N, C-alpha and C positions, 0 to 999 in steps of 0.2 A: 657499215664499213668502218675500217679502222681509222680512218681520218676523214674528218667533215669539214667544211668550209665555215660552219657556225653560221651561216645565214639562210634565211628561209626565202624561197623563191617568191617572186611577185605573182599575183593571180594570172593565171594562163601560161606561166613560164615552164620550161621543161629543161632537164639536164641528163647527161651521160656521164659516169665516173668510170674509170678503168685503173687498176694497179696490179703490180705484181710485187712478190717478196722472196727473199732467199734468207736461209739461215741454216748454216752448216750443210746437211744433206737434205733439207726439206725446202721444196719450191712450192710457190702458190701464186695464184690470181684472183682477182675479184673484179666484179663489175656491177653497176647499179644504174638504174634509170628513175628519175623523180620528176614529179609534176606537181604544180601549185595550184589546187583547185580553187582556194580563196586566199586572200591576203595572210601573210605570216603563218601559213599552215603548209607543210610540205609532205607529200606522201612519196615514198621510195620503196622500190623493190631492188634487192640485192641478191647476188649470188658469189660464193667463194669456194674455191677448192685448194687444197694443199696435198702434197706427195712427197715421199722419201725416194730418192734415187737409189736404186739397188745397188750401184757401184760404190756407193759411200755409205751404205748402211752399216758395215762392220765398223767402220770407224766413228760413226755416230754412237753406236752401242758401246764401243770401248771408251769414249769420253764420258758418258754417263756412269759407267762403272767406276772410273778413276776419281770422280768427285765425291 
């Protein structure tokens, strides 16, 4: 995950996290599920995906060339 709460779950605790991002023509989302099997240990499974909007792709390529 890009951002974490910097705290471990208590034993038996669980959590779900979701987020989205946007940067010029790139859009994305991410999600994660976490579980605390023992005190101060957290096991987390995450998934993320990003994609470029085709309607804005030429503008994105032009901005990369101009820099």
